[in-house]
C-alpha positions as CSV (number, residue, x, y, z in Angstrom):
1,X,3.1,-31.1,3.4
2,X,0.6,-28.4,4.9
3,X,-0.8,-25.9,2.5
4,X,-1.6,-22.3,3.0
5,X,-3.5,-19.5,1.9
6,X,-1.3,-16.5,0.6
7,X,-2.8,-13.2,-0.8
8,X,-0.6,-10.8,-3.0
9,X,-2.6,-7.3,-3.1
10,X,-2.2,-3.5,-3.3
11,X,-1.9,-0.9,-6.0
12,X,2.0,-1.9,-7.1
13,X,3.5,-3.8,-9.4
14,X,4.5,-7.5,-8.8
15,X,1.6,-9.4,-7.6
16,X,1.3,-12.1,-10.8
17,X,4.9,-11.9,-10.8
18,X,5.1,-12.6,-7.1
19,X,2.8,-15.8,-7.7
20,X,4.4,-16.7,-11.1
21,X,8.0,-17.1,-9.3
22,X,6.4,-18.8,-6.7
23,X,5.0,-21.3,-9.2
24,X,8.5,-21.5,-11.0
25,X,9.8,-22.6,-7.3
26,X,7.1,-25.1,-6.8
27,X,8.2,-26.5,-10.4
28,X,11.5,-27.0,-9.3
29,X,11.0,-28.7,-6.3
30,X,8.7,-31.2,-8.5
31,X,5.3,-29.8,-7.3
32,X,2.5,-29.6,-9.9
33,X,1.0,-26.1,-10.6
34,X,-2.5,-24.7,-12.0
35,X,-3.0,-21.3,-12.3
36,X,-6.2,-19.9,-13.0
37,X,-6.7,-16.5,-14.3
38,X,-9.8,-14.1,-14.2
39,X,-10.1,-11.5,-16.1
40,X,-7.3,-11.8,-18.4
41,X,-7.8,-13.5,-22.0
42,X,-4.8,-12.7,-23.9
43,X,-1.6,-14.7,-24.4
44,X,1.2,-13.0,-22.2
45,X,5.0,-13.8,-22.5
46,X,4.5,-15.6,-18.8
47,X,1.7,-18.2,-20.6
48,X,3.8,-18.6,-23.5
49,X,6.9,-19.6,-21.7
50,X,5.1,-21.8,-19.2
51,X,2.9,-23.7,-22.0
52,X,6.3,-24.2,-23.5
53,X,9.1,-24.9,-21.1
54,X,6.8,-26.0,-17.9
55,X,4.8,-29.3,-18.5
56,X,4.0,-29.5,-14.7
57,X,2.5,-26.1,-14.9
58,X,-1.3,-25.7,-16.5
59,X,-2.9,-22.3,-17.3
60,X,-6.3,-21.7,-18.2
61,X,-8.0,-18.4,-18.4
62,X,-11.4,-17.4,-17.3
63,X,-11.8,-14.1,-19.0
64,X,-11.7,-11.7,-21.8
65,X,-10.0,-8.8,-20.3
66,X,-12.5,-6.6,-22.5
67,X,-14.2,-4.4,-19.9
68,X,-11.4,-3.4,-17.8
69,X,-12.1,0.3,-18.9
70,X,-15.5,-0.2,-18.8
71,X,-18.2,-2.6,-17.1
72,X,-17.8,-6.6,-17.1
73,X,-21.0,-8.1,-19.1
74,X,-23.2,-11.3,-18.8
75,X,-20.4,-13.2,-20.8
76,X,-18.0,-11.9,-18.4
77,X,-19.5,-13.1,-15.2
78,X,-20.5,-16.5,-17.0
79,X,-16.8,-17.2,-17.3
80,X,-15.7,-16.3,-14.0
81,X,-18.4,-18.2,-12.3
82,X,-17.9,-21.2,-14.8
83,X,-14.4,-20.8,-13.9
84,X,-14.7,-21.0,-10.2
85,X,-16.7,-24.4,-10.3
86,X,-14.0,-25.8,-12.7
87,X,-11.4,-24.7,-10.3
88,X,-13.2,-25.9,-7.1
89,X,-13.0,-29.1,-8.8
90,X,-9.6,-29.3,-10.2
91,X,-8.1,-28.2,-6.5
92,X,-10.1,-30.9,-5.1
93,X,-8.3,-33.3,-7.5
94,X,-5.6,-34.3,-5.9
95,X,-3.9,-33.4,-9.5
96,X,-2.1,-30.0,-8.2
97,X,0.1,-29.0,-4.9
98,X,-0.3,-25.2,-5.9
99,X,-3.4,-23.5,-7.0
100,X,-2.8,-20.1,-8.0
101,X,-6.1,-17.3,-8.8
102,X,-4.6,-14.7,-10.5
103,X,-6.9,-11.4,-10.4
104,X,-9.4,-13.1,-8.2
105,X,-9.7,-10.0,-5.8
106,X,-10.1,-8.1,-9.0
107,X,-13.1,-10.5,-10.2
108,X,-14.3,-10.1,-6.7
109,X,-14.2,-6.3,-7.1
110,X,-16.0,-6.1,-10.5
111,X,-18.9,-8.9,-9.4
112,X,-17.4,-11.4,-11.6
113,X,-17.5,-13.6,-8.6
114,X,-18.6,-13.3,-4.8
115,X,-16.3,-12.8,-2.0
116,X,-18.5,-15.4,-0.4
117,X,-17.7,-17.9,-3.2
118,X,-14.2,-17.2,-3.1
119,X,-14.1,-17.9,0.9
120,X,-15.9,-20.9,0.3
121,X,-12.7,-22.3,-2.0
122,X,-10.8,-21.3,1.0
123,X,-12.6,-23.5,3.4
124,X,-12.9,-26.0,0.9
125,X,-9.5,-26.2,-0.1
126,X,-7.4,-29.7,0.7
127,X,-4.9,-29.2,3.7
128,X,-1.9,-30.1,1.0
129,X,-3.0,-27.5,-1.5
130,X,-1.3,-24.2,-1.5
131,X,-3.7,-21.7,-2.7
132,X,-2.4,-18.0,-4.1
133,X,-4.9,-15.4,-4.6
134,X,-3.8,-12.1,-6.5
135,X,-5.0,-8.7,-7.8
136,X,-5.6,-5.7,-6.1
137,X,-8.5,-4.5,-3.9
138,X,-8.4,-7.7,-1.8
139,X,-11.7,-7.9,0.3
140,X,-11.1,-7.6,4.4
141,X,-12.6,-10.9,4.4
142,X,-10.2,-12.2,2.0
143,X,-7.5,-11.0,4.1
144,X,-8.6,-12.2,7.1
145,X,-9.1,-15.8,6.0
146,X,-5.7,-15.7,4.4
147,X,-2.4,-17.0,6.4
148,X,0.0,-14.8,4.3
149,X,-1.1,-11.2,3.4
150,X,1.7,-9.1,1.2
151,X,0.8,-6.0,-0.3
152,X,2.4,-4.4,-3.1
153,X,2.5,-0.4,-2.6
154,X,3.4,1.5,-5.6
155,X,6.2,4.3,-4.8
156,X,6.9,4.7,-8.3
157,X,6.2,3.9,-11.8
158,X,7.4,4.3,-15.4
159,X,3.8,4.3,-16.3
160,X,3.2,8.0,-14.9
161,X,5.7,9.1,-17.6
162,X,4.0,7.6,-20.2
163,X,6.1,3.8,-20.9
164,X,3.6,1.2,-21.8
165,X,3.4,-2.1,-21.1
166,X,6.9,-3.8,-23.0
167,X,7.2,-7.0,-24.2
168,X,8.9,-9.6,-21.9
169,X,9.0,-7.0,-18.9
170,X,5.1,-6.4,-18.3
171,X,3.6,-8.1,-21.0
């Protein structure tokens, strides 16, 4: 199977959810999935479920999530950059059919990794690997390099009414 590059971006909810839905579909078809999460460092419900019920999915986090309301520090940068190096090897290993880089666009926006580094990864992608990149603020160069780009647009969100993240729905 020929693999393509997909990007899910925009200010609306659903980028990670769409990527996880694709992961579920891939597992149902017998494909092996690697999910790399940048910025995030907590045990979200979807991570718990995948580790418990989907042995064909490997999830690794390359972040602490500490700076979202501030600025990243040297440790955040180190985690993301070492993660990118590890992902490069994982993607080329032949062990995975679908590789998801969750929040990689935000990682470039916060200068944890460079757009050039992400473009290099896209160029180095083996032909058989499907690569999915999620996160707000996708750089125009990433959008140009992708084969499929979906922008999630927020029309209305209950966060604006003070509803916080609910277990099993947003976290």
